[in-house]
C-alpha positions as CSV (number, residue, x, y, z in Angstrom):
1,M,-0.2,0.1,0.1
2,S,1.2,3.7,-0.6
3,A,2.3,6.0,2.1
4,P,-0.2,8.9,2.7
5,E,0.5,12.3,1.1
6,V,-1.1,15.3,2.8
7,I,-2.2,18.5,0.8
8,V,-3.7,21.3,2.7
9,Y,-5.9,24.1,1.3
10,R,-7.0,27.2,3.0
11,D,-10.4,26.7,3.9
12,G,-13.4,24.2,3.0
13,P,-14.9,26.0,-0.2
14,L,-11.2,25.8,-1.6
15,L,-10.9,22.3,-0.6
16,A,-14.3,21.2,-2.4
17,Q,-13.0,23.3,-5.5
18,A,-9.7,21.6,-5.7
19,V,-10.7,18.0,-5.3
20,A,-13.4,18.6,-7.9
21,A,-10.7,19.9,-10.1
22,R,-8.5,16.9,-9.6
23,L,-11.5,14.5,-10.2
24,V,-11.4,16.0,-13.6
25,T,-7.8,15.3,-14.1
26,G,-7.6,11.8,-12.4
27,L,-10.6,10.3,-14.1
28,T,-9.8,11.8,-17.7
29,D,-6.5,10.5,-17.3
30,A,-7.9,7.0,-16.4
31,A,-10.3,6.9,-19.4
32,A,-7.7,7.9,-21.7
33,A,-5.3,4.9,-20.6
34,R,-7.6,2.3,-20.2
35,G,-10.8,3.4,-22.2
36,S,-13.2,3.8,-19.0
37,A,-12.8,5.0,-15.5
38,S,-14.2,4.4,-11.8
39,A,-15.1,6.3,-8.7
40,V,-16.2,5.6,-5.8
41,L,-18.4,8.3,-4.0
42,T,-18.9,9.4,-0.6
43,G,-21.4,11.3,1.1
44,G,-21.2,14.0,4.1
45,G,-20.8,17.5,4.1
46,I,-17.7,17.8,2.3
47,G,-18.1,14.8,-0.3
48,T,-21.2,16.4,-1.3
49,K,-19.8,20.0,-1.6
50,V,-17.3,18.2,-3.8
51,L,-19.9,16.9,-6.2
52,E,-21.4,20.4,-6.4
53,E,-18.5,22.0,-7.4
54,L,-17.7,19.3,-10.0
55,A,-21.2,19.9,-11.4
56,A,-20.7,23.7,-11.7
57,A,-16.8,23.3,-13.1
58,P,-16.8,24.3,-16.7
59,A,-13.9,21.4,-16.7
60,R,-16.6,18.8,-15.8
61,D,-17.1,18.1,-19.8
62,A,-13.6,16.7,-19.9
63,I,-14.8,13.7,-18.0
64,D,-16.2,10.8,-20.6
65,W,-19.2,10.4,-18.3
66,R,-20.7,7.8,-20.6
67,H,-17.8,5.5,-19.8
68,L,-17.6,6.2,-16.2
69,D,-18.5,3.5,-13.4
70,I,-19.9,5.2,-10.3
71,W,-19.9,3.1,-6.9
72,W,-20.6,4.1,-3.4
73,G,-18.2,3.3,-0.5
74,D,-21.5,3.1,1.9
75,E,-25.2,3.8,2.2
76,R,-27.6,4.1,4.7
77,F,-30.2,1.3,4.7
78,V,-33.4,3.3,3.6
79,P,-35.3,3.5,0.6
80,V,-34.6,5.2,-2.7
81,G,-35.0,8.7,-2.5
82,D,-34.9,9.1,1.1
83,P,-33.1,12.1,2.0
84,D,-30.6,10.2,4.1
85,R,-29.3,8.2,1.3
86,N,-25.9,9.1,0.0
87,E,-27.1,8.4,-3.3
88,T,-30.0,11.0,-3.4
89,G,-27.4,13.8,-2.3
90,A,-25.0,12.5,-5.2
91,R,-27.7,12.9,-7.7
92,A,-29.0,16.1,-6.6
93,A,-25.6,17.5,-6.3
94,L,-23.9,16.0,-9.8
95,L,-25.3,12.9,-11.5
96,D,-28.7,14.5,-12.5
97,H,-26.7,17.4,-14.1
98,V,-24.4,14.9,-16.3
99,D,-24.7,12.3,-19.1
100,V,-23.9,9.3,-17.2
101,D,-24.8,5.9,-18.3
102,P,-27.4,5.1,-16.0
103,V,-26.3,1.4,-16.3
104,R,-23.0,2.5,-15.3
105,V,-24.4,4.0,-11.8
106,H,-24.4,1.4,-9.1
107,P,-26.3,2.4,-6.0
108,M,-26.5,0.1,-2.8
109,P,-29.9,-1.3,-2.6
110,G,-32.2,-0.2,0.1
111,P,-34.9,-1.8,1.8
112,D,-37.2,-1.3,-1.2
113,G,-34.7,-3.3,-3.5
114,P,-34.8,-6.8,-4.6
115,D,-34.0,-8.5,-1.3
116,G,-36.4,-6.6,0.9
117,D,-35.7,-5.5,4.3
118,D,-32.5,-7.8,4.6
119,P,-29.2,-5.9,4.6
120,D,-27.0,-8.9,4.6
121,A,-28.5,-10.2,1.1
122,A,-28.5,-6.6,-0.1
123,A,-24.6,-6.5,0.8
124,A,-24.3,-9.8,-0.8
125,R,-25.8,-8.6,-4.0
126,Y,-23.5,-5.6,-4.2
127,A,-20.5,-7.8,-3.9
128,S,-21.9,-9.8,-6.5
129,W,-21.9,-6.8,-8.8
130,L,-18.6,-5.8,-7.7
131,A,-17.4,-8.9,-8.5
132,D,-18.8,-9.1,-12.0
133,A,-17.3,-5.8,-12.9
134,A,-13.9,-6.8,-11.7
135,K,-14.3,-10.3,-13.9
136,Q,-14.7,-8.1,-16.8
137,A,-11.8,-6.0,-16.4
138,G,-9.7,-9.2,-15.4
139,Q,-9.4,-8.2,-11.6
140,G,-11.1,-9.3,-8.4
141,P,-12.9,-9.9,-6.1
142,V,-13.5,-6.0,-6.2
143,P,-12.6,-3.5,-9.4
144,A,-9.6,-1.7,-8.9
145,F,-11.3,1.7,-8.4
146,D,-9.7,4.6,-9.9
147,V,-10.8,7.1,-7.1
148,L,-12.2,6.0,-3.8
149,M,-13.0,9.1,-1.9
150,L,-13.9,8.8,2.0
151,G,-14.8,11.4,4.2
152,I,-13.7,10.7,8.1
153,G,-15.4,11.1,11.2
154,P,-14.2,12.8,14.6
155,E,-13.8,9.4,15.8
156,G,-12.2,8.2,12.7
157,H,-14.7,6.1,11.1
158,V,-14.9,6.0,7.3
159,A,-17.7,4.8,5.2
160,S,-19.6,2.9,8.0
161,L,-17.0,1.6,9.3
162,F,-16.8,2.3,12.9
163,P,-14.4,1.6,15.9
164,G,-15.3,-1.6,17.5
165,L,-17.8,-2.8,15.1
166,P,-17.5,-6.2,13.5
167,A,-17.5,-4.7,9.9
168,L,-14.1,-3.6,10.5
169,D,-12.6,-7.0,10.9
170,D,-14.7,-8.3,8.1
171,G,-12.9,-9.9,5.0
172,R,-15.9,-9.7,2.8
173,P,-16.1,-7.3,-0.1
174,V,-19.4,-5.5,1.3
175,V,-21.1,-6.0,4.7
176,A,-24.2,-5.1,6.4
177,V,-23.6,-2.8,9.7
178,R,-25.8,-2.9,12.4
179,N,-26.1,-0.4,15.4
180,S,-24.1,2.3,13.9
181,P,-23.4,5.0,16.2
182,K,-24.8,7.4,14.0
183,P,-28.1,7.3,12.8
184,P,-29.8,5.6,10.9
185,P,-28.6,2.2,12.7
186,T,-28.4,-0.1,9.8
187,R,-26.0,0.5,6.7
188,L,-24.1,-1.3,3.9
189,S,-20.4,-0.5,3.5
190,L,-17.2,-1.7,1.5
191,T,-14.8,-3.2,3.9
192,L,-11.1,-2.5,4.4
193,P,-10.2,-4.8,1.7
194,S,-12.3,-3.4,-1.0
195,I,-11.0,0.0,0.0
196,Q,-7.5,-1.0,-0.4
197,A,-8.2,-2.7,-3.8
198,A,-8.5,1.1,-5.1
199,R,-5.7,2.7,-7.2
200,E,-6.0,5.9,-5.2
201,V,-8.0,6.7,-1.9
202,W,-8.7,10.1,-1.2
203,I,-9.5,11.1,2.6
204,L,-11.1,14.3,2.8
205,A,-11.5,16.1,5.8
206,S,-12.7,19.7,6.7
207,G,-13.1,21.5,10.1
208,E,-11.0,21.5,13.2
209,E,-13.5,18.8,14.8
210,K,-11.5,16.2,12.4
211,A,-8.1,17.3,13.4
212,D,-7.6,14.8,16.1
213,A,-8.6,11.7,13.8
214,V,-6.4,12.9,11.0
215,A,-3.6,13.1,13.2
216,L,-4.2,9.6,14.3
217,A,-4.9,8.2,11.1
218,L,-1.9,9.3,9.2
219,P,0.6,7.2,10.4
220,G,-1.4,4.0,9.6
221,D,-0.5,2.0,12.7
222,D,-3.9,0.1,13.7
223,P,-7.3,0.3,12.1
224,A,-8.9,-1.1,15.2
225,P,-9.3,2.4,16.9
226,M,-8.8,4.4,14.0
227,P,-10.6,2.8,10.9
228,A,-9.1,5.6,8.5
229,A,-5.8,4.3,9.5
230,G,-6.2,1.1,7.2
231,C,-7.4,3.1,4.2
232,R,-4.7,3.4,1.8
233,G,-4.6,3.0,-2.1
234,R,-2.6,0.7,-4.1
235,Q,-0.7,3.4,-6.1
236,R,-1.5,6.7,-4.2
237,T,-3.3,7.8,-1.1
238,L,-4.1,11.4,-0.6
239,F,-5.3,13.4,2.8
240,L,-6.9,16.4,1.2
241,L,-7.7,18.7,4.0
242,D,-8.4,22.1,5.0
243,R,-6.2,24.0,7.2
244,A,-8.3,23.6,10.5
245,A,-8.4,19.7,9.7
246,A,-4.5,19.7,9.3
247,A,-4.0,21.5,12.5
248,K,-2.6,18.5,14.4
249,A,-1.2,16.6,11.4
250,P,2.6,15.3,12.1
251,G,4.9,18.3,10.9
252,R,2.2,20.9,10.7
């Protein structure tokens, strides 16, 4: 896995604009090299703001949207269209405004999906979709995502991998998470092995409440108390931060 690089921006709005610009470059380069690209989206305040900035950027049209596969790192297990869903926010912020191929947009199932109110079956279904995509690309058991974005919680959670919950140690590609410390309590999440399959992992953080978690995640010593410490890309790992979130980072 790659060693983390830290890039700091003046404030949250500039961070969102810079990450959006970096997405244009990264996804355009990936598509030029391989004929298609893939991105894993994250929710939360900064994740949604990045998508809004990308939608507003004139350079967004450099991305070959019809050959972009879009996945999610986690999802609240609530029905399609629910405002709590990361998918709902992503569609409003970006996906409804660009020419994506609907077949290549892969939201995680909710309780109104084909498996009903069974999050374990929904997680297995999403894992099967990932496996199918990976097989087509000669990879596996999940695709080598070009860019996988993650937010980080004040206690260090990423996706829906929280300290102390069984999902953190699960080796399956996707798991159901129950009793989440943040509502709603039931979620689906990629696991650490799936995150670590990405070519690039970008951890986004804005605000002073994230500073302690960032400082503890950067050394990458032990994901048990600090899940973000286990999130590293195969080729590159970026901590993209504003000054407040970077305040306690080593060497700052």
